[in-house]
Phi, psi and omega in degrees: 000316179295322178297320180295319179295316179296316179299317179297315181297315179296314179298314179298321179296316179296315179297314179298318178297317179297316178298316180299313180295322179295313179295317180297319180293325183262018183294150181288132176263125179220162178210171177228156176232144176278102187295329178297315179291318179301311181300314183291324184266357179290129182302320180299322177300314181295318180296314181289328176295319177297316179298318179296318179295320178296316178297317180296321178294319178297319177294320179295323177299320177296315180296320178297318179297315177297320181295318178296316178300317179295319179293325178295316178295320179299320178297318179296320179294320179291332180285358176105358179281100185256066180267134180298321179296319180295317179295318178297317179298319178299312181296321178295316180295319180297316178297316179298317179299313181295319179295317180294319178301315180295315181295316180297322179296314178297316180298319180298314180298315180296315181295320177299316180295318179297316179296317180300317178297317178299315182297310181295323178298314179296317180299315181297319178295317182288328179294326177292317176300315181297316180302313180294315182300323183267000179070031180269149175271322184220136170240122184257136177275130178243131178215012176081009180256025176107349180288301172226116181272332177201154180201160176296126183299340177293337179268353182279113181251021183303308182298315179298320179291321179298317177298317180299311186291327180279344180277331185282000000 
């Protein structure tokens, strides 16, 4: 009876040890990236942000020019020059300025959304490449909004991923 108990304990121990080693060997490899930092440090984000600012500056120059033209006509009207053609020109310029402001605002929002979509699409494609390249099973996005509030820095692959994504 004692031999059977010892044999059972030894067998159970061996089985448990084998299961532990098997599970440990097949454990899921995962890491996390700080998505806020990835987005900010991604070269495409910087390039598209620069392009958006340049476009916005060009549009602002057009609006400034229209505004200056409108103020000059307004000054002439205030100086007592009550010409029907001048008043008509003033109303046309004012209308054009308001229409352009509205259109530029809509264009800016649309362009911003398109750029954001391009950036996120590229990040998602590259994170899959990175995951495969590094032999990871899961890459978790961390941004401080409840997904990962804190983590072991050994699992943080943000810097490596930023280098990877900007190199491709």
